[in-house]
C-alpha positions, 0 to 999 in steps of 0.5 A: 519102509521104517519111516512110513505112515498111513497119512502125513499131515503137513501142519498142526494148526486147527485143521491138522490137529483135528485130522490127527485126532479123527484119523487115529480114532481108527486105531489101526491108522498111523499119522505123522504130523510135520510142524515147522514150528515149536511146541506149545509149551509157552505159558502164554499160550494158555493165558488168553491175554498172553497173545500180546506177548507172543505176537512179536516172538519170531520163535512162535510166528511166521513173519509174513510181510505183504508186498506194497499195496497199490490201493493202500498207499504203497504200504506193506503190512505185517501178517504174522501166523502161528508157527507153533503146535496148534498153529494160529489157534495157539496165538490168535484172538480167540473169537469163534464165529461161523459165518452166515448160512448163505456163505456156504450156500454160495460155495455150493452154488459156485461148484463146491457140491456138498458144501451147502449150509444144511449139509455142513451144519452137522460138522460145525456142531461136531467139534464144538462144546457150546457152554451157555445158551443156544439153540441145540438145532444149531449148536454142538454140546459134546465136542472137544472145543469149548465155546463160551461167553465172556463173564467179565463186564464193562459199563462201556460194553453194555452202553455200546450194546444198548446204543446199537439197539437205539439205532434199530440193531437188535440184540442177538444172544447167539450169532452162531445160531439161526441168525447172524445179524444183530449186536451182542458179545463175542463167543470164544474158545476159553474155558475156566479162564484159559485158552483151549487151542485146537492142539489142546482140544484135538492133537494132544488127546490123539498123541496120548491115545497113540498112533500119532507121531508129531515132529516139531521144527520140521519144515516141509520142503516138497511133496514127493511124487511118483508120477502124479501120485503123492507118496511122501514129504521131504522136510528139513529138520536140524539142518538135514533133509529127511523123508517120510512116506505116506501109504495112503495120503499126504494131507496139506494143512499148512495154511493159506500162505504156506499150503500153496507155497508147498504145492508150488515148490513141489511142481503143482501150480501155474506153469509160468511160475514153476518154469521161472524158478526151475521147478519140474512140473508135476501138474499145471494148476493155474489157481494155486496161490491165486484168489487170496482173500482177507478181511481188511479192517480199519479201526476208529478210536475215542477217548473215554470218560467217567469209566475205567477201561482196559487201558488203565486195568492193564497197568500197575496195581490194577493189573496185579489185581486182575492177575490175582482175580484170574488166578482164583478163577474170577472174571478178569481182563486176563481171560478176555479176547481182544474184541468183546462186542460184535455188530453184524449189519448191512451197508444198505437197508435193501440188502438181503443179508449183512455185508459188514461188521463192527467190533467194539472193545473198551480199550484203545491202542497206541498209534502204529503199534499192534495191540499196544494199549494207550495209557489214557482211558479209551475205546475203539471200534474195528470196521470191516467188509464181510465178503470182499471182492478184492483178491490177491495171490501167494507166489514163491520167489525161489525154490528155497523152502526156507524163504517166504513167498510173495504175499499180495492181498490187493486190499481195496483194489476192487472198487465194489469194496469202497462203499462197504468199508466207508459204510462200516466206518460210518456205522462205527461212528454212529455207534460211538455217538449214541445216547447210551454211550454219551456219558462215557464218550469224550472225543474221537481221536482216530481219525478225528472230526476233520475226516468226514466225507466219503472220500476222506473216509476212504482215504483214511481206510487206505492209509490206516487199515490192516489185516484181520488175519482171516486169509483164505482162498489160495487153493480154492475148491470148485467144480471140474470146469472151473480153471482156477479150482485147485481142489475138487469138492472132496478136497483132492488136488486136481490132476494128482492122486493121494494128495489133499489140501485141508485148511482155510486155503480151500475156501472159495470166499472168506466167510462172514466171520473169523475163519477158525470155526469154518476151518474146523468144519472143513477138517471134520468133513474132510475126515469123513471123506478120507475115511470113507464114512457116510456124511450126516443127514443134512439139517432139515430146511425148516430149521434153517434161517 
């Protein structure tokens, strides 16, 4: 057939971009990438601070809304995702965080054979080009994705870090190295002041090399099956339905919300859901769309004094000066990620590993608005649980591919999450009240001194928390005897042939981190499995924490 390829990749996000590059390094292979969104030509994509301009642009975003949350006071939350070449790596907050070694050991122990930390570490290293200090037993130096430290400094950040050490939290110059716990600056995928998306690092080089056909504004409608073998994809473009065929495999990289939706629309999913919407069943899989996990994040804020914060630098003549600095390659707020300083720590000292995170930025945001800065000097901390127990689902509402699925994360519905989010908020407050930060701290504005008991803090979390955009789990991998596993450890969709899912949806649990780094690791390992290449030698145990 004229319109056929060896592989079809649905989605050009981090996983899809990397796979397009890796699969076509074998120059005999051909790949078609179907991207529902637009090209990444917007000038704001390469400007790190430009994500603020893109977050509310419907031309660049999937506008997902959650269903009302029982444990968050019936609120619905907006969860935008990138609908653009490069996916969310073209519009997100740029943090590069791998997670803890035991995150992946937990995956392996739960049935994901081959995914322990010592086995997947080489895949983390393969895609990254670490710029700056780092232990080369853990860090990659030759990959396509640059990972750098921020070069802009604020007295508030330095005071916050010093204050954390006053509380007994050690400095950690490389949380992606041997140990995650501690305080320090976030690493990010910025080079020479510009965002390097996964499309920049992987997809565009593959397009230039040849063998890849990228089709934008091509919304996947359904996977085409012959029996239980995936042989192609039906997609909508310019109002017309088209088909493209795969000689080897269809690889779904549409993301945690859209990958299960596409499987369900194609007849792979929970029997009752498919029957309700009149969809012919190809393979009954109860877990498709279930196990949705995310980091629920609650932010506290304070008024600052005796210091200039990003709030003031982002307005008037000061903003003009920052732009000028950025244009000539000097440190500038234009080249920053939204969170600058991390604290990875424990909710209780007796725990074997950290279970919470605090994020600091020398800026504060207007009430009820996402990343809209206040006009007065401010600073803020985000607080979150690393590995939440609460889980939800993604379920189609109809057989219409152009309609969003129902999204219900079920934040804070599991009571085991309550104590951890309260502990994270208490730690954030303690960090804002250290002697080192005292010269710059004026007063807490959110939630304020009237909120003090555990019950009040939990109520505040229910009322004010939101997504961290770290969605995983809806096509989770697991062992054959796990009735809720959607893919096996080879990422093959159970009960089908020629079909894999490769993105954050396969992660059984959200890692103790942002999800981009782990998604690239998953895609690197998937590429080896798809191409039948031997896996790298596992990292020797003495090198592990």
